[in-house]
Residue, then its C-alpha position, 0 to 999 in steps of 0.5 A: m845626225t851623222a854617225s861617227p866613224r869611231p866606236l862609242t864605248l861606255v865605261t863605268g867606274a872610270s874614276s879609278a882602278l880597272g874602269a880608269e884603265f879600260a877608259l884609257a885603253y879604249a881611248a888609245r884605240g880611238h874610241e869615243l868614250l861615255i864614262t861614269a864615275r862616283r868621284p868627279a875629280g877622278r873622272g877629270n883625271c881620267l879624261r886628262s890622261a886620255s887626252s894626253r895620250d893622243 
């Protein structure tokens, strides 16, 4: 297993509000994300938003 040169960040509550904003901010800074969310649809929206900012 090789280490990633990018930091790994855990964000909880990434389906809305602060959790989603933190996930987007860390993604914009090049972090790899491990996210959790109560609502799967919200998690998907957060991931799509992060991907579109790259």
